[in-house]
N, C-alpha and C positions, 0 to 999 in steps of 0.2 A: 185536253190530253196532256199529261205531264211528260217530261223528258224521257223517262224510262219506257213509257208506253209508246212514244214516238220511235224510239230506237227499236223496240220489239216489232212495231208495225213495219218498219223498213226491212228488218230481218225476215219477217214472214212474207212480205211482198216479193223480195228477192227469191226466197225459197219456192214460193208458188210459181213464179215466172220460170225458174229453172226446171220445174217439174211439170209444166204444161197445164197448169190451172191458175186460178187467181183468188184474191181475197173477195169475200162477199161484198157486193156493191152497197149493201145496207150498212152504213157507217155506225149505227147504234149497236148492231150485232157485233161488229168487229171490235169496237171500243169496249163493249161489255166483256167480251171474251178475253181480250188482252188484259183488262183489269183483273179478271178472275185468275188468269194464268199467273200474273205477277203476285197476286195474293197467295196462290198455292205455293209459288216458289219461296215466298217469305215464310209461310207457315210450315211447309214440309221439306223445303230444300230442293224441290224440283218443280218444273213447270208442268204439273199434271193437268191433263185436259179437264176443264171444268164440267164436262158432260159425262165423265166417267167416274165410277165408284173407286175410291182409294181404299185398298185393303190393308195398308200399312205393312205389307210383305214386300220388301224392297225388290226382290227378284220378280215377283208377279207384277208389281206396279211399274216396272221398266217399260212395259208395253203401252202404258198410257201417258208417257211423257210426250208432250206436244212437240212436233207432230207425231202422233201415236202410230202404232203399226197398222191400225185399221183404216186410216184416212184415205189412202189411195184407192183401196177397194170400194169404200163407201162413195167416193167421188165418181168412180167408174159406174157403179150400180145406180146411185141415187142422184148424181149430179152435185152432191155436196157432202162434206164430212158431217158426222153426227152433231157437232156443236155449231155447224154452219159457218165456220171461219173460212174454210176453203170451198170454192165452187168451181165447176167446169168453166 
């Protein structure tokens, strides 16, 4: 895991703890998701959730910037967000 990924990991750990959930205990899933988030940031200028479809409509795509607007409801219903980064 590179420096950028480690920084993002700590950011999302803190975010999860403040919101009553945690990062997925599966290290491979977390590392893969972080890597794809950073790739999306470099490519598109935002950390779009890798599990969501990017429409290239800035207004529409605001909803899928990680943590996306859907994650809390998904965690509540399914026990995890769609990309499985955050879990109950």
